[in-house]
C-alpha positions as CSV (number, residue, x, y, z in Angstrom):
1,X,12.9,3.3,-20.9
2,X,14.6,1.4,-18.1
3,X,16.5,-1.7,-19.2
4,X,15.7,-5.0,-17.6
5,X,18.5,-6.1,-15.3
6,X,19.0,-8.7,-12.6
7,X,16.6,-8.5,-9.6
8,X,19.0,-7.4,-6.9
9,X,16.8,-5.2,-4.6
10,X,13.9,-6.1,-2.4
11,X,11.1,-3.6,-2.0
12,X,8.7,-4.1,1.0
13,X,5.6,-2.4,2.3
14,X,3.6,-3.0,5.4
15,X,-0.2,-3.6,5.0
16,X,-2.7,-5.4,7.1
17,X,-3.0,-9.2,6.6
18,X,-6.6,-8.7,5.5
19,X,-5.6,-6.2,2.8
20,X,-2.8,-8.5,1.5
21,X,-5.2,-11.5,1.4
22,X,-7.9,-9.5,-0.4
23,X,-5.3,-8.3,-2.9
24,X,-4.0,-11.8,-3.5
25,X,-7.6,-13.1,-4.1
26,X,-8.4,-10.3,-6.5
27,X,-5.1,-10.5,-8.4
28,X,-5.5,-14.3,-8.8
29,X,-8.5,-13.5,-11.0
30,X,-6.0,-12.0,-13.5
31,X,-3.4,-14.7,-13.1
32,X,-1.1,-12.4,-11.1
33,X,0.7,-12.8,-7.8
34,X,1.1,-9.8,-5.4
35,X,4.8,-9.8,-6.2
36,X,4.2,-9.7,-9.9
37,X,1.7,-6.8,-9.5
38,X,4.1,-4.8,-7.4
39,X,7.0,-5.5,-9.8
40,X,4.8,-4.3,-12.7
41,X,3.9,-1.1,-10.8
42,X,7.6,-0.4,-9.9
43,X,8.5,-1.0,-13.6
44,X,5.9,1.6,-14.7
45,X,7.1,4.1,-12.1
46,X,10.7,3.6,-13.2
47,X,9.7,4.3,-16.8
48,X,7.6,7.4,-15.9
49,X,4.5,5.6,-17.0
50,X,2.5,6.3,-13.9
51,X,-1.0,7.8,-14.0
52,X,-1.9,9.8,-10.9
53,X,-4.5,8.1,-8.8
54,X,-6.0,10.2,-6.0
55,X,-6.4,7.9,-3.0
56,X,-7.3,10.8,-0.9
57,X,-10.9,10.9,-2.1
58,X,-11.8,7.4,-1.2
59,X,-14.4,6.7,1.5
60,X,-11.7,5.5,3.9
61,X,-9.6,8.6,3.4
62,X,-12.5,11.0,3.8
63,X,-13.5,9.2,7.0
64,X,-9.9,9.5,8.3
65,X,-9.9,13.2,7.4
66,X,-13.1,13.7,9.3
67,X,-11.8,11.9,12.3
68,X,-8.6,14.0,12.3
69,X,-10.6,17.2,11.9
70,X,-12.9,16.3,14.8
71,X,-10.1,15.0,17.0
72,X,-11.7,11.5,17.0
73,X,-8.2,10.0,16.7
74,X,-6.1,7.5,18.6
75,X,-2.9,8.9,20.0
76,X,0.0,6.6,20.0
77,X,3.2,7.2,22.0
78,X,6.5,5.9,20.8
79,X,7.4,4.3,17.4
80,X,7.3,1.0,19.1
81,X,3.8,1.7,20.3
82,X,2.8,2.7,16.8
83,X,4.2,-0.5,15.4
84,X,2.3,-2.6,17.9
85,X,-0.9,-0.6,17.2
86,X,-0.5,-1.1,13.5
87,X,-0.1,-4.8,13.9
88,X,-3.5,-4.9,15.5
89,X,-5.3,-3.1,12.7
């Protein structure tokens, strides 16, 4: 088991503002902040206590797969273009 030590590293992830807001609302029901939830998830991963969750069989993932297979995709040029495009999702 990983020992508890000083919090000296920041972990970040980019998500849409809508997703973050929905997560905050849902986590509040359990008395958790988004930071606390992420901290708990990282703790479990560090202690090899992670159960595999297949996110690739969700309706959103299956729709994305269908779009990719049928070439119904948006092509983005540079990494800067991708960053701008993602900010507008």
